[in-house]
C-alpha positions in Angstrom: 82.7 72.1 251.9 84.2 68.7 252.3 84.0 67.1 255.8 86.3 64.4 256.9 85.3 62.0 258.1 82.0 62.1 256.3 78.8 62.4 258.4 77.6 59.1 257.0 80.6 57.4 258.5 80.1 59.1 261.9 76.5 58.2 262.1 77.1 54.5 261.7 78.5 54.5 265.3 76.3 57.2 266.7 72.9 57.2 265.0 71.8 60.7 265.8 73.6 64.0 264.9 72.6 65.6 268.2 73.8 62.7 270.2 77.0 62.7 268.1 77.7 66.3 269.2 77.2 65.3 272.9 79.4 62.2 272.6 82.2 64.1 270.9 82.1 67.0 273.3 82.2 64.8 276.3 85.1 62.8 274.9 87.0 65.9 273.9 86.6 67.3 277.4 87.9 64.0 278.8 90.9 64.0 276.5 91.7 67.6 277.5 91.5 66.8 281.2 93.7 63.7 280.9 96.3 65.7 279.0 96.2 68.5 281.6 96.6 66.0 284.5 99.5 64.3 282.8 101.1 67.6 281.8 101.3 66.5 278.2 100.5 68.8 275.2 98.0 67.4 272.7 99.3 67.0 269.1 96.0 68.0 267.7 92.7 69.4 269.0 90.8 67.3 271.3 87.6 67.6 269.2 89.4 66.3 266.2 90.8 63.3 268.2 87.3 62.5 269.5 85.8 62.7 266.0 88.5 60.4 264.7 87.7 57.9 267.5 84.0 57.9 266.5 85.0 57.4 262.8 87.3 54.5 263.6 84.7 52.8 265.7 86.6 53.2 268.9 83.9 55.3 270.4 80.2 54.7 270.3 77.2 55.8 272.3 77.5 52.7 274.5 81.2 53.1 275.1 80.8 56.8 275.8 78.1 56.1 278.3 80.3 53.7 280.2 83.2 56.1 280.1 81.1 58.9 281.4 79.7 56.8 284.2 83.2 55.8 285.2 84.3 59.4 285.4 81.2 60.5 287.4 81.5 57.5 289.8 
């Protein structure tokens, strides 16, 4: 089975697979909640969008931690 993006690319921004799952899940929930609040449908699944953000380097452990703290504050 081919995965895109490859795990090696994802783990450059999030060094641990278990941490990657948490970061992606939290970001996916955040994307879903934002879309629901705005009343806009998502073009693709929120998990796919979160994974692409990690692969593109837009989302890392540090960035996710800051985003999560801002939501919880």
